[in-house]
Every structure is written in structure tokens, then in C-alpha cells.
C-alpha atoms as a printed R data frame, in Angstrom:
   type eleno elety resid chain resno       x       y       z
1  ATOM     1    CA   MET     A     1  29.620 -24.117  -1.972
2  ATOM     2    CA   GLU     A     2  29.813 -25.210  -5.519
3  ATOM     3    CA   GLY     A     3  27.351 -27.816  -6.716
4  ATOM     4    CA   VAL     A     4  24.919 -27.487  -3.803
5  ATOM     5    CA   HIS     A     5  21.405 -26.365  -4.685
6  ATOM     6    CA   THR     A     6  18.443 -25.945  -2.391
7  ATOM     7    CA   LYS     A     7  14.838 -25.278  -3.176
8  ATOM     8    CA   ALA     A     8  12.422 -23.554  -0.851
9  ATOM     9    CA   THR     A     9   8.768 -22.718  -1.160
10 ATOM    10    CA   VAL     A    10   7.428 -19.535   0.369
11 ATOM    11    CA   MET     A    11   3.731 -18.882   0.747
12 ATOM    12    CA   VAL     A    12   2.458 -15.315   0.993
13 ATOM    13    CA   ASP     A    13  -0.947 -14.434   2.363
14 ATOM    14    CA   ALA     A    14  -1.841 -11.957  -0.388
15 ATOM    15    CA   TYR     A    15  -5.061 -10.915   1.351
16 ATOM    16    CA   ARG     A    16  -3.151  -9.942   4.496
17 ATOM    17    CA   VAL     A    17  -0.449  -8.076   2.581
18 ATOM    18    CA   ILE     A    18  -3.022  -6.105   0.578
19 ATOM    19    CA   ALA     A    19  -5.263  -5.478   3.601
20 ATOM    20    CA   ARG     A    20  -2.312  -4.094   5.556
21 ATOM    21    CA   ALA     A    21  -1.295  -1.852   2.657
22 ATOM    22    CA   VAL     A    22  -4.854  -0.514   2.331
23 ATOM    23    CA   GLU     A    23  -5.158   0.064   6.083
24 ATOM    24    CA   GLU     A    24  -1.841   1.927   6.197
25 ATOM    25    CA   GLY     A    25  -2.794   3.955   3.128
26 ATOM    26    CA   VAL     A    26  -6.160   4.973   4.571
27 ATOM    27    CA   LYS     A    27  -4.570   6.098   7.849
28 ATOM    28    CA   TYR     A    28  -1.834   8.023   6.049
29 ATOM    29    CA   GLY     A    29  -4.300   9.663   3.645
30 ATOM    30    CA   TRP     A    30  -6.636  10.657   6.465
31 ATOM    31    CA   ASN     A    31  -3.774  12.214   8.420
32 ATOM    32    CA   ARG     A    32  -2.455  13.969   5.320
33 ATOM    33    CA   ALA     A    33  -5.895  15.438   4.550
34 ATOM    34    CA   HIS     A    34  -5.977  16.895   8.072
35 ATOM    35    CA   LYS     A    35  -2.378  18.147   8.021
36 ATOM    36    CA   HIS     A    36  -3.158  21.835   7.515
37 ATOM    37    CA   THR     A    37  -6.794  22.010   8.628
38 ATOM    38    CA   ASP     A    38  -9.091  20.459  11.190
39 ATOM    39    CA   ASP     A    39 -12.021  20.473   8.764
40 ATOM    40    CA   PRO     A    40 -10.911  19.423   5.247
41 ATOM    41    CA   ARG     A    41 -13.399  19.208   2.392
42 ATOM    42    CA   PRO     A    42 -14.764  15.687   1.734
43 ATOM    43    CA   ASP     A    43 -13.308  15.662  -1.795
44 ATOM    44    CA   HIS     A    44  -9.867  16.526  -0.408
45 ATOM    45    CA   ILE     A    45 -10.095  13.696   2.136
46 ATOM    46    CA   GLN     A    46 -11.122  11.262  -0.589
47 ATOM    47    CA   SER     A    47  -8.318  12.378  -2.895
48 ATOM    48    CA   GLU     A    48  -5.646  12.071  -0.200
49 ATOM    49    CA   ILE     A    49  -6.885   8.622   0.873
50 ATOM    50    CA   GLU     A    50  -7.057   7.331  -2.712
51 ATOM    51    CA   SER     A    51  -3.547   8.582  -3.445
52 ATOM    52    CA   ALA     A    52  -2.094   7.142  -0.234
53 ATOM    53    CA   VAL     A    53  -3.785   3.745  -0.723
54 ATOM    54    CA   MET     A    54  -2.519   3.459  -4.294
55 ATOM    55    CA   ASN     A    55   0.998   4.439  -3.191
56 ATOM    56    CA   SER     A    56   0.877   1.901  -0.373
57 ATOM    57    CA   LEU     A    57  -0.348  -0.842  -2.730
58 ATOM    58    CA   SER     A    58   2.384   0.056  -5.212
59 ATOM    59    CA   GLU     A    59   4.930  -0.836  -2.548
60 ATOM    60    CA   VAL     A    60   3.722  -4.470  -2.496
61 ATOM    61    CA   ILE     A    61   2.269  -4.979  -5.997
62 ATOM    62    CA   ILE     A    62   3.982  -4.808  -9.372
63 ATOM    63    CA   TRP     A    63   1.311  -3.478 -11.708
64 ATOM    64    CA   PRO     A    64   1.199  -4.986 -15.244
65 ATOM    65    CA   GLU     A    65   2.057  -1.676 -16.947
66 ATOM    66    CA   ARG     A    66   5.199  -1.468 -14.799
67 ATOM    67    CA   LEU     A    67   6.567  -4.859 -15.898
């Protein structure tokens, strides 16, 4: 349709999007830390959770250095 323009406003609940990404990242990291052992070292758990949270956030956030 030539000449027809519409404008829409979309609101995003950033807190909810980020909270969901963090929650999913923590769960994934925890599971990944326990993938090959029932008793992983605390530093390994922390590393896996940090990595998974950052990866999850990177799916919903465009970081300034990536622009």
C-alpha cells in the first residue's frame, strides 16, 4: 500500500526482560557447573554462572562496545 504510514509505540519492561535473562543465566550456569560432577568447586560454579548470565544478557542487550 503506497502512501500509507502507521506509527506504533511499544513499551518494554526492561526490568522484567533483564530479570528473566539473569534468572535463566543463573539456572543454566548452575546446571553447567554440575554437568560433570556432583560437587563442583565454588570458583567453578561462580565462573559458570557469571559466564551464563553475561551470555543471557547479551541476547537482550546491545552493549556500547558492540554498536
